[in-house]
C-alpha positions as CSV (number, residue, x, y, z in Angstrom):
1,M,23.0,-8.5,10.3
2,T,21.5,-12.1,9.8
3,I,20.2,-12.9,6.3
4,P,16.8,-14.9,6.7
5,A,16.9,-18.5,5.5
6,R,15.2,-19.1,2.2
7,D,12.5,-21.7,1.8
8,D,12.5,-23.9,-1.0
9,L,9.6,-22.3,-3.0
10,P,9.0,-22.6,-6.7
11,R,9.9,-20.0,-9.0
12,Y,6.6,-18.5,-9.9
13,V,6.5,-17.3,-6.1
14,A,10.3,-16.7,-5.8
15,P,11.6,-15.8,-9.1
16,L,15.0,-14.0,-8.0
17,P,18.1,-15.9,-7.7
18,A,19.0,-16.5,-3.8
19,R,22.2,-14.4,-4.4
20,L,20.1,-11.4,-5.5
21,E,17.8,-11.7,-2.5
22,D,20.9,-12.0,-0.2
23,L,22.3,-9.0,-1.7
24,A,19.1,-7.0,-1.1
25,F,19.5,-7.9,2.9
26,R,23.2,-6.7,3.0
27,L,22.0,-3.3,1.4
28,L,18.9,-3.3,3.5
29,P,19.3,0.2,5.1
30,V,20.1,1.7,1.8
31,I,17.0,0.1,0.1
32,V,15.0,1.4,3.0
33,L,16.4,4.6,2.5
34,V,15.8,4.8,-1.0
35,N,12.3,4.0,-0.8
36,L,11.7,6.5,1.8
37,V,13.3,9.1,-0.4
38,G,11.1,7.9,-3.2
39,T,8.0,8.3,-1.2
40,L,8.8,12.0,-0.6
41,F,9.5,12.4,-4.2
42,G,6.1,10.7,-5.2
43,F,4.2,13.0,-2.8
44,W,6.0,16.0,-4.5
45,Y,5.0,14.5,-7.9
46,Y,1.4,14.2,-6.9
47,R,1.4,17.7,-5.4
48,F,-1.1,19.3,-7.9
49,Q,-3.4,16.4,-7.8
50,L,-3.8,16.6,-4.3
51,E,-4.6,20.2,-4.4
52,T,-7.5,19.5,-6.3
53,T,-8.5,16.5,-4.4
54,P,-10.8,16.6,-1.2
55,V,-8.9,15.8,1.8
56,V,-10.9,12.7,2.5
57,A,-9.6,11.0,-0.6
58,W,-5.9,12.0,-0.1
59,A,-4.9,8.5,1.0
60,V,-6.2,7.0,-2.1
61,V,-4.6,9.1,-4.7
62,P,-0.8,9.0,-4.2
63,D,-0.7,5.1,-4.9
64,S,3.0,4.7,-5.7
65,P,4.5,6.8,-2.7
66,V,2.2,5.0,-0.5
67,A,3.5,1.6,-2.0
68,T,7.2,2.6,-1.4
69,L,6.3,3.8,1.9
70,F,4.8,0.2,3.1
71,I,8.1,-1.5,1.5
72,G,10.3,0.9,3.4
73,L,8.6,0.3,6.5
74,S,8.1,-3.2,6.1
75,L,11.8,-4.0,5.6
76,A,12.5,-1.4,8.5
77,A,10.3,-3.6,10.6
78,Y,11.9,-6.9,9.8
79,R,15.2,-5.3,10.6
80,L,13.9,-4.2,13.9
81,D,12.4,-7.4,14.5
82,W,8.8,-6.2,14.6
83,G,6.0,-8.4,14.0
84,A,4.0,-6.6,11.4
85,E,2.5,-9.2,9.0
86,W,-0.3,-6.9,7.9
87,L,2.6,-4.2,6.9
88,H,4.5,-7.0,4.9
89,A,1.4,-8.2,3.0
90,L,0.6,-4.5,2.2
91,A,4.2,-3.7,0.8
92,F,3.7,-7.0,-1.2
93,F,0.5,-6.0,-3.0
94,G,1.7,-2.4,-3.5
95,C,5.3,-3.2,-5.3
96,I,3.3,-5.8,-7.4
97,K,0.5,-3.8,-8.4
98,L,2.4,-0.3,-8.7
99,G,5.5,-1.7,-9.7
100,L,3.9,-3.3,-12.8
101,W,0.9,-0.8,-13.3
102,T,3.0,2.3,-13.7
103,P,5.3,1.0,-16.5
104,F,2.5,-0.5,-18.3
105,V,0.5,3.0,-18.2
106,Q,3.6,4.8,-19.4
107,L,4.4,2.4,-22.1
108,V,1.1,1.5,-23.6
109,V,-1.3,4.0,-22.3
110,N,0.5,7.5,-22.0
111,G,3.6,7.2,-24.1
112,Q,6.3,9.8,-23.4
113,G,4.4,12.7,-24.8
114,G,5.7,16.0,-23.7
115,L,7.3,14.5,-20.4
116,W,10.9,15.0,-20.2
117,W,12.5,11.8,-21.4
118,A,14.8,11.3,-18.3
119,M,11.6,11.5,-16.0
120,Y,9.7,9.2,-18.3
121,W,12.2,6.4,-18.3
122,F,12.8,7.1,-14.5
123,L,9.5,6.4,-13.8
124,V,9.3,3.2,-15.9
125,L,12.3,1.9,-14.3
126,S,12.1,2.8,-10.7
127,H,8.5,1.2,-10.6
128,A,10.0,-1.8,-12.3
129,A,12.4,-2.1,-9.3
130,M,9.3,-2.0,-6.8
131,A,8.2,-5.3,-8.5
132,V,11.6,-6.9,-8.0
133,E,11.3,-5.9,-4.3
134,A,8.4,-7.3,-3.6
135,F,9.8,-11.0,-4.3
136,V,12.3,-10.6,-1.3
137,I,9.3,-10.2,1.3
138,H,8.7,-14.0,1.3
139,R,12.2,-14.6,3.1
140,Y,10.8,-12.8,6.4
141,A,7.0,-13.0,6.2
142,S,4.4,-15.6,6.7
143,F,1.8,-14.2,4.4
144,S,-0.7,-15.0,7.1
145,V,-4.5,-15.3,5.8
146,P,-5.6,-12.1,8.0
147,A,-2.6,-9.8,6.7
148,I,-3.4,-10.9,2.9
149,A,-7.0,-10.0,3.7
150,V,-6.0,-6.6,5.1
151,A,-3.8,-5.8,1.9
152,A,-6.3,-7.1,-0.5
153,G,-9.2,-5.4,1.0
154,W,-7.1,-2.1,0.7
155,Y,-6.2,-2.5,-3.0
156,W,-9.3,-3.7,-4.0
157,F,-11.2,-0.9,-2.3
158,N,-8.5,1.4,-4.2
159,D,-9.6,0.0,-7.6
160,V,-13.2,0.7,-6.9
161,V,-12.6,4.5,-5.8
162,D,-10.0,4.7,-8.5
163,Y,-12.1,3.7,-11.5
164,F,-15.7,2.8,-10.6
165,A,-17.2,4.7,-7.8
166,P,-15.1,7.8,-6.3
167,L,-15.4,8.7,-2.7
168,V,-16.0,12.2,-3.6
169,G,-15.9,14.1,-6.8
170,D,-13.9,12.6,-9.7
171,F,-12.1,9.4,-10.0
172,H,-9.1,9.3,-7.8
173,H,-6.7,7.3,-10.0
174,T,-3.4,8.9,-11.1
175,T,-4.1,11.4,-13.6
176,L,-3.1,10.1,-17.1
177,R,-1.9,12.4,-19.5
178,A,-3.8,9.9,-22.2
179,E,-7.1,11.5,-20.7
180,Y,-6.2,15.1,-21.4
181,V,-8.4,16.8,-24.1
182,S,-9.0,20.2,-24.8
183,G,-10.9,21.6,-21.7
184,G,-10.2,19.1,-19.3
185,I,-10.0,15.5,-18.4
186,D,-12.3,13.0,-20.0
187,H,-12.8,9.5,-18.5
188,A,-14.8,8.2,-21.3
189,L,-11.7,7.6,-23.1
190,R,-10.1,4.1,-24.0
191,A,-7.1,5.1,-21.5
192,H,-9.5,5.1,-18.4
193,D,-10.6,1.7,-19.4
194,L,-7.1,0.2,-20.2
195,A,-5.6,1.4,-16.8
196,A,-8.6,0.1,-14.7
197,V,-8.3,-3.0,-16.4
198,A,-4.7,-3.2,-15.6
199,A,-5.1,-2.2,-12.0
200,V,-7.7,-4.9,-11.2
201,T,-5.8,-7.6,-12.9
202,L,-2.6,-6.7,-10.9
203,T,-4.8,-6.7,-7.7
204,L,-5.9,-10.0,-8.7
205,L,-2.4,-11.4,-9.5
206,A,-1.1,-9.9,-6.2
207,T,-3.9,-11.7,-4.3
208,F,-3.1,-15.1,-6.0
209,L,0.7,-14.5,-5.6
210,A,0.4,-14.0,-2.0
211,L,-2.1,-16.7,-1.0
212,A,0.1,-19.1,-3.5
213,T,3.6,-18.1,-1.6
214,R,1.5,-18.9,1.7
215,V,0.6,-22.3,0.4
216,E,4.1,-23.0,-0.8
217,K,5.8,-21.7,2.5
218,L,3.4,-24.2,4.4
219,K,4.4,-27.0,2.1
220,A,8.2,-26.2,2.2
């Protein structure tokens, strides 16, 4: 396959070495498959939380598997030459946000606790890899303003219903082990606030990086 040309972008929006980006495109079918398998695993991982969540809120609960679905479909759309700027923007936001939020929450908020060590480090490292994936999208996406608006709207909406005003019932963020107390989950604990601050900060970061990438691509 033809590898898309690389614009001369500054490191803050294109931090990966060109060779690593090129390698990602050579391995694109494998990366798409890995992300789609990760999506299936993610929905399995969220199965207990989904069982206790009203159906109307299911779309905003499994954030990580939705993000891997976005990047898998984004890469596939590029490979098939489908114009899907909104999908590329959603993939960028999802990989930045969940790729950094999950390691922060696991390392700083939750800790390993009773979670099997292999699963704990799998969650940390696999999500960190998502953040790396985000920085190949600039090779084939234009980061149009309408596409950024769609992605920003979706992820800001997620922050609101996850931590501040749930659609129905309880907050919709990923269940935090640090919130478990005898008798149930306590959202008044500091863990909830830390997770919320991280989520909002990362949505803001993704918004800034997406807009900055558009500006830098236009300049290039």
